[in-house]
C-alpha positions as a printed Julia matrix, in Angstrom:
81×3 Matrix{Float64}:
  0.49   15.75  -18.94
  1.9    16.92  -22.24
  0.05   16.57  -25.56
  1.86   16.27  -28.9
  0.81   15.58  -32.47
  1.76   12.36  -34.23
  4.3    14.08  -36.5
  6.02   15.75  -33.54
  6.01   12.45  -31.63
  7.7    10.74  -34.57
 10.36   13.4   -35.01
 11.06   13.81  -31.28
 10.62   10.24  -30.04
 13.94   10.12  -28.18
 13.05   13.26  -26.24
  9.62   11.84  -25.39
 11.24    8.63  -24.14
 13.5    10.65  -21.84
 10.43   12.45  -20.51
  8.73    9.1   -19.87
 11.82    7.83  -18.03
 11.55   10.89  -15.81
  7.93   10.05  -14.99
  6.05   12.24  -17.47
  3.04   10.96  -19.43
  2.51   12.17  -23.0
 -0.71   11.99  -25.01
 -0.21   11.6   -28.77
 -2.88   13.06  -31.01
 -3.83   12.82  -34.66
 -5.59   15.9   -35.98
 -6.33   16.96  -32.41
 -7.87   13.64  -31.35
 -6.01   11.61  -28.7
 -4.93    8.24  -30.14
 -2.2     6.99  -27.79
 -0.53    7.63  -24.48
  3.17    7.24  -23.69
  3.57    6.5   -19.99
  6.47    5.48  -17.76
  6.84    1.77  -17.12
  5.96    0.89  -13.56
  8.62   -1.16  -11.89
 12.13   -1.01  -10.57
 14.39    1.57  -12.11
 18.05    1.38  -12.95
 19.15    2.18   -9.4
 17.05   -0.69   -8.05
 18.43   -3.09  -10.69
 22.02   -2.12   -9.8
 21.28   -2.59   -6.1
 19.9    -6.07   -6.78
 22.9    -6.96   -8.95
 25.25   -5.86   -6.18
 23.38   -8.05   -3.7
 23.57  -11.02   -6.06
 27.31  -10.58   -6.52
 27.77  -10.37   -2.73
 25.82  -13.59   -2.17
 27.73  -15.41   -4.92
 31.06  -14.24   -3.49
 30.06  -15.51   -0.04
 29.37  -18.9    -1.61
 32.78  -18.94   -3.3
 31.5   -18.19   -6.81
 33.34  -15.48   -8.7
 31.75  -13.98  -11.81
 33.3   -11.27  -13.93
 31.29   -8.72  -15.85
 32.17  -10.64  -19.03
 30.72  -13.86  -17.51
 27.48  -12.08  -16.65
 27.16  -10.5   -20.11
 27.96  -13.82  -21.77
 25.22  -15.56  -19.76
 22.79  -12.78  -20.66
 23.58  -13.05  -24.36
 23.6   -16.84  -24.53
 21.0   -18.1   -26.96
 20.5   -14.75  -28.67
 20.74  -14.64  -32.48
């Protein structure tokens, strides 16, 4: 587990997020005292989400429903704003 100071965490947040996506945990300190921990989210990753989406599209196609990517994005964005 990596340990970084608060200032470094602020200036390198995007890099720390990439590390978390890859499974690394990071402890954030203030003046040497641990104050927070950045950890990967437990749950399905992108590959699993894409596999599920593919399965959904297959089932919908078998039922005679055809959805384009635009239809899916429109449904996702409906009600936002």
